[in-house]
C-alpha positions in Angstrom: -0.8 -18.6 -15.9 -3.4 -17.3 -18.0 -7.0 -17.4 -16.3 -10.1 -17.8 -18.5 -13.2 -16.3 -18.2 -16.4 -18.9 -17.6 -19.4 -18.3 -20.1 -22.7 -17.1 -18.1 -24.9 -16.5 -20.6 -27.2 -19.7 -19.8 -28.0 -18.2 -16.2 -27.6 -14.2 -17.6 -24.7 -11.8 -16.8 -25.1 -8.7 -14.8 -24.6 -5.4 -16.2 -20.8 -4.4 -16.0 -19.5 -2.2 -13.2 -19.0 0.7 -15.8 -22.8 0.9 -16.0 -24.2 0.4 -12.7 -21.7 2.7 -11.0 -23.2 5.7 -12.9 -26.5 4.9 -12.1 -26.1 4.5 -8.3 -23.7 7.5 -7.9 -26.8 9.8 -9.5 -29.1 8.2 -7.4 -27.0 8.9 -4.2 -26.6 12.6 -5.6 -30.5 12.8 -6.2 -31.0 11.6 -2.9 -28.6 14.2 -1.1 -30.4 16.6 -3.0 -33.9 15.6 -1.8 -32.5 15.3 1.7 -31.5 19.2 1.8 -35.0 20.2 -0.2 -36.6 18.4 3.4 -34.8 21.2 5.2 -36.7 24.0 3.5 -40.1 21.6 3.7 -40.0 20.9 6.9 -42.2 23.7 8.2 -44.6 23.0 5.3 -44.7 19.2 6.1 -45.5 19.9 9.7 -48.4 22.4 8.9 -49.7 19.6 6.4 -49.3 22.2 3.5 -48.9 19.2 0.9 -49.6 21.2 -2.0 -46.7 24.0 -1.0 -43.6 24.4 -4.0 -41.4 22.6 -1.2 -42.9 19.9 -0.5 -44.0 19.0 -4.1 -40.2 19.1 -4.8 -38.7 17.1 -2.3 -41.5 14.2 -2.7 -40.6 14.5 -7.0 -36.9 14.4 -6.3 -37.4 11.4 -4.4 -39.9 9.8 -6.7 -38.0 10.9 -10.2 -34.5 11.4 -9.3 -33.7 8.9 -6.6 -35.9 5.6 -7.4 -36.0 5.1 -11.3 -31.8 5.3 -11.3 -31.5 2.9 -8.1 -34.3 0.8 -9.6 -32.8 0.6 -13.1 -29.1 -0.4 -11.9 -30.8 -2.9 -9.5 -32.7 -3.8 -12.6 -29.9 -4.4 -14.9 -27.8 -6.0 -12.0 -30.0 -8.7 -10.4 -32.7 -9.7 -12.9 -30.9 -11.0 -15.7 -29.3 -13.7 -13.6 -32.8 -14.3 -11.5 -34.4 -14.8 -14.5 -31.4 -16.5 -16.3 -31.5 -14.9 -19.5 -29.7 -11.7 -21.3 -32.0 -8.6 -22.5 -31.7 -8.5 -26.2 -30.3 -4.8 -26.6 -28.1 -4.3 -23.4 -26.5 -1.5 -25.7 -29.6 0.7 -24.9 -28.7 0.8 -21.3 -26.5 3.8 -21.4 -29.4 5.7 -23.2 -31.9 4.5 -20.8 -29.6 6.0 -17.9 -29.6 9.4 -19.7 -33.0 9.6 -20.0 -34.0 8.7 -16.8 -31.8 11.4 -15.8 -34.5 13.9 -16.8 -36.3 13.1 -13.5 -34.7 16.2 -11.6 -35.5 18.7 -13.9 -39.2 17.1 -13.9 -39.1 17.3 -10.2 -37.9 21.4 -10.3 -40.3 21.4 -13.2 -43.3 20.0 -11.3 -42.8 22.3 -8.3 -42.3 25.5 -10.0 -45.3 25.0 -12.8 -43.0 25.4 -15.3 -45.2 23.7 -18.2 -42.4 23.9 -20.8 -39.6 22.1 -18.8 -42.7 19.3 -17.4 -43.4 18.7 -21.2 -39.5 18.0 -22.2 -38.3 16.2 -19.1 -41.3 14.0 -18.7 -41.1 13.1 -22.5 -37.7 12.2 -22.0 -38.0 10.3 -18.6 -41.4 8.5 -19.9 -38.9 7.4 -22.6 -36.5 6.0 -20.4 -39.1 4.2 -18.4 -40.4 2.5 -21.2 -37.2 1.4 -22.5 -36.3 0.3 -19.0 -40.0 -1.6 -19.0 -39.3 -3.2 -22.8 -36.2 -4.6 -21.1 -38.0 -6.0 -17.9 -40.7 -7.7 -20.6 -38.2 -9.4 -22.3 -36.5 -10.8 -19.7 -39.5 -12.3 -18.3 -40.3 -13.4 -21.6 -37.5 -14.8 -22.4 -37.2 -16.4 -19.0 -36.7 -20.2 -19.6 -39.6 -22.3 -18.9 -38.8 -25.6 -16.4 -36.1 -24.5 -14.6 -36.1 -22.9 -11.1 -36.3 -19.2 -11.3 -35.8 -17.3 -7.9 -38.2 -14.7 -8.8 -41.9 -14.7 -9.6 -42.5 -13.6 -13.8 -45.9 -12.5 -12.8 -45.3 -10.5 -10.1 -42.4 -8.8 -11.5 -44.9 -7.8 -14.2 -47.3 -6.9 -11.6 -45.0 -4.4 -10.0 -44.1 -3.0 -13.5 -47.7 -2.4 -14.1 -48.3 -0.3 -11.0 -45.6 1.6 -11.9 -46.9 2.4 -15.0 -50.4 3.5 -13.4 -48.5 5.3 -11.2 -46.6 7.2 -13.9 -50.0 7.6 -16.0 -51.7 9.0 -12.7 -49.2 11.5 -11.7 -49.1 12.9 -15.1 -53.0 13.4 -14.7 -52.8 15.0 -11.6 -50.0 17.6 -13.4 -52.4 18.4 -16.4 -54.7 21.2 -16.0 -57.9 19.9 -14.0 -56.3 16.5 -13.7 -58.2 15.4 -10.6 -61.7 16.5 -12.1 -62.4 14.0 -14.5 -61.9 11.4 -11.9 -64.5 13.0 -9.5 -62.0 12.2 -6.9 -60.7 15.1 -4.5 -57.4 16.4 -5.3 -55.5 15.1 -1.8 -57.2 11.9 -2.2 -55.9 11.4 -5.7 -52.3 12.2 -4.5 -52.5 9.9 -2.1 -54.0 7.2 -4.4 -50.9 8.1 -6.6 -48.3 7.6 -4.3 -50.1 4.7 -2.8 -49.5 2.9 -6.3 -46.0 3.8 -6.4 -44.7 3.2 -3.0 -47.2 -0.3 -2.3 -48.0 -1.3 -5.9 -44.5 -0.9 -7.3 -42.0 -0.6 -5.0 -43.4 -2.8 -2.0 -43.9 -5.3 -4.5 -40.6 -5.4 -6.0 -38.9 -5.2 -2.6 -40.9 -8.4 -2.2 -40.4 -10.4 -5.2 -36.8 -9.4 -5.4 -35.8 -9.5 -2.0 -37.3 -12.8 -1.0 -34.2 -14.1 -2.9 -31.8 -11.0 -2.5 -32.0 -9.9 1.3 -31.5 -13.9 2.6 -28.4 -14.0 0.0 -27.2 -10.9 1.7 -27.5 -11.5 4.9 -25.9 -15.2 4.6 -29.1 -17.3 5.8 -31.0 -19.8 4.0 -33.4 -18.8 1.2 -37.0 -19.7 1.5 -38.5 -22.8 -0.5 -39.2 -22.6 -3.7 -43.2 -21.6 -4.4 -45.4 -22.1 -7.3 -47.2 -18.9 -7.2 -46.6 -15.4 -5.9 -49.3 -15.5 -3.6 -47.7 -12.7 -1.2 -47.6 -10.3 -3.8 -51.0 -11.1 -5.0 -52.5 -10.5 -1.7 -50.7 -7.1 -1.4 -52.2 -6.2 -4.8 -55.5 -7.2 -4.0 -55.3 -5.4 -0.2 -54.2 -2.0 -2.3 -56.9 -2.1 -4.5 -59.7 -2.4 -1.7 -57.8 0.2 -0.1 -57.7 2.3 -3.2 -61.6 1.9 -3.7 -61.9 3.0 -0.1 -60.0 5.8 -0.8 -61.5 7.3 -4.2 -65.3 6.5 -2.8 -64.6 7.7 1.2 -65.3 4.6 2.5 -63.4 3.8 5.7 -64.2 0.3 6.1 -62.9 -0.9 2.9 -60.0 1.5 3.5 -59.2 -0.4 7.0 -59.9 -3.9 5.3 -57.4 -3.2 2.8 -54.5 -2.0 4.8 -55.4 -5.7 6.9 -55.3 -7.4 3.7 -52.2 -6.2 2.7 -50.5 -6.5 5.9 -51.5 -10.2 6.5 -50.2 -11.1 2.7 -47.3 -9.2 3.2 -46.7 -11.3 6.5 -44.8 -14.4 5.1 -42.3 -11.9 3.3 -41.9 -9.9 6.4 -41.1 -13.3 8.1 -38.7 -14.3 5.3 -36.9 -10.4 6.0 -36.8 -11.1 9.5 -35.0 -14.3 9.3 -32.1 -12.4 7.4 -32.2 -9.8 9.5 -31.7 -11.9 12.9 -29.0 -14.1 11.1 -26.2 -14.6 12.8 -23.4 -14.3 10.2 -24.6 -10.6 8.9 -27.5 -9.5 11.1 -27.8 -5.7 11.9 -24.3 -5.3 11.5 -24.5 -4.3 7.9 -26.5 -1.4 6.3 -28.8 -3.6 4.2 -29.7 -5.3 6.6 -30.4 -2.6 9.0 -32.0 -0.9 6.6 -34.7 -3.9 6.0 -35.2 -4.2 9.9 -35.6 -0.6 10.0 -38.1 -0.7 7.2 -40.1 -3.1 8.6 -40.7 -1.4 11.7 -42.1 1.9 10.1 -43.9 -0.6 7.5 -45.9 -1.7 10.6 -46.0 2.2 12.3 -47.9 2.9 8.9 -50.2 0.6 8.6 -51.1 0.9 12.4 -51.4 4.5 11.8 -53.8 3.9 8.8 -55.8 1.9 10.6 -56.4 4.3 13.6 -57.1 7.0 11.1 -60.0 4.9 9.4 -62.0 4.3 12.5 -61.5 8.0 13.9 -58.7 7.7 16.4 -56.2 9.9 14.6 -57.3 13.0 12.1 -56.9 11.2 8.9 -55.5 13.9 6.7 -52.6 14.5 9.1 -51.9 10.7 10.0 -52.2 10.2 6.0 -49.2 12.7 5.9 -47.4 11.1 8.4 -47.7 7.4 6.5 -46.2 8.7 3.7 -43.3 9.8 5.5 -43.1 6.3 7.1 -44.2 4.2 4.2 -42.3 6.4 1.6 -38.8 7.3 3.5 -39.0 5.0 6.0 -40.0 1.6 4.3 -39.5 1.9 0.6 -36.3 4.6 0.3 -34.7 3.5 3.3 -34.7 -0.2 1.9 -33.7 0.8 -1.7 -30.8 3.3 -0.3 -29.8 1.2 2.4 -28.6 -1.6 -0.8 -26.9 1.1 -2.9 -23.4 0.5 -1.0 -23.6 -3.0 -1.2 -24.9 -3.6 -4.7 -22.4 -1.2 -5.7 -19.8 -3.5 -4.1 -21.2 -6.7 -5.1 -21.1 -5.0 -9.0 -17.3 -3.9 -9.2 -16.9 -7.4 -7.6 -18.6 -9.4 -9.9 -16.8 -7.0 -12.5 -13.3 -7.9 -11.3 -10.8 -9.4 -14.2 -10.1 -13.4 -14.2 -7.2 -13.5 -11.4 -7.4 -13.0 -7.8 -9.7 -10.9 -6.4 -10.4 -8.9 -2.7 -12.3 -9.8 -0.8 -16.2 -8.8 -1.0 -16.3 -6.8 2.3 -13.2 -4.8 1.3 -15.0 -2.9 -1.0 -17.8 -1.9 1.5 -17.3 0.8 4.2 -19.2 -1.1 7.0 -19.0 1.7 9.6 -20.1 4.5 7.4 -23.1 2.7 6.7 -23.8 1.7 10.2 -23.5 5.4 10.7 -26.1 5.9 8.2 -28.5 3.6 9.1 -28.8 5.1 12.7 -28.9 8.8 11.6 -31.9 7.9 9.1 -34.1 6.4 11.4 -33.8 8.7 13.8 -34.2 11.4 11.1 -37.8 9.6 10.1 -39.1 9.2 13.1 -38.8 12.9 14.1 -40.0 13.6 10.6 -43.1 11.6 11.0 -43.5 13.0 14.7 -43.2 16.2 14.0 -46.3 15.7 11.1 -48.4 14.1 13.9 -47.7 16.9 16.6 -47.9 20.0 14.1 -44.2 20.7 15.5 -41.9 22.7 12.9 -39.1 22.1 15.2 -39.2 18.3 15.4 -39.5 18.2 11.6 -36.8 20.5 10.9 -34.5 18.3 13.4 -35.5 15.6 11.5 -35.0 16.8 8.4 -31.0 18.2 9.5 -30.5 14.6 10.4 -31.7 13.3 7.3 -29.0 15.7 5.4 -26.5 13.9 7.4 -27.8 10.4 7.0 -27.7 11.4 3.3 -23.9 12.8 3.2 -23.0 9.4 5.0 -24.7 7.3 2.2 -23.1 9.6 -0.6 -19.4 9.2 1.2 -20.1 5.6 1.9 -21.0 5.2 -1.9 -18.2 7.1 -3.4 -15.4 5.1 -1.4 -17.0 2.0 -2.8 -16.3 3.6 -6.2 -13.1 4.9 -5.5 -11.9 1.4 -4.2 -13.6 -0.6 -6.8 -11.9 1.8 -9.4 -8.5 1.8 -8.1 -8.6 -2.0 -7.6 -9.8 -2.7 -11.3 -7.3 -0.7 -12.7 -4.8 -2.2 -10.7 -6.3 -5.9 -11.9 -6.0 -5.3 -15.4 
């Protein structure tokens, strides 16, 4: 009996597994390299020496070698369906992925201060990000009006704009005398740069895509349709209030910005909590477990930031611990935690017409459960080591983080192997 492939162009086609799998595997390799680098950076982190090459390397490995590949694969896999159309030039995607792989060399160049490597790698990575941004803009622009779209177009653009600002500010910081023309202290510029990336880009992107994706993967009802992305706009307003406070050294504005961000993010957090507490999936799978852990660490970072703003905690050390909780525990945790599930969904969706396995058969649940537990303890130990100025705690957290990254790599590899074997057999 012949099976006919039904057309899906009117809803948008997700990228095939042959494209998403290399991107997810590249991101996993970058994450493993970053976790190993944390071991060598543990002493410097505990000492608060954020300018040391080891800390600079680990920060940029996460930001440049992990996140761009994951975000690109997720954009290719999810947004065509969510925005109900296909990009005009899907054939450019392999080139984009190849350009994004320059993130690893760029991180090394920044840590080593190698100007020629920074120039070449930044040019390649910047070109890849511009092409990815062009596809994102095209998807938003071509999205049909008058139809129910599960993601907000304006919120997607808002997240992309913050990503561009974060990249541009990072380039300014890397240049000789970069922060000086801004009239802001070097460490404050770094904190602004990281906040733009972690909150303005990743948190808003997680909120706008996760509003549909997290309930879907948690097998709970999606939230009701909304007319405006008030939650994401509120987070952006709070972020810029917070950034203004950082730039001017006004603690009241810093505290006010944190409060506005918390209040604005509350509806999204409630949607995520419903998915996490659902009976069908709950905490049994890695992606929902990471959302739960991430929400806890996001709250910890907010409380720590407020305590620093009112002078109850030493501000500089609190800021470093906040970046660990917000950057690793929340942003990276949610992104990495979805790697295995998105990879298995991509393969399942790329299956040839005819019988296909259950999606759960492609996803090694036990491995990701172990990864979640190791990751959560590792980040708490790292943050505790920073706050307590304890190299031992920080090193223990870094060592556990390596085991968590190994588990993530193993889980992604198992999914890839099962999918490749199954797809070959299906053909």
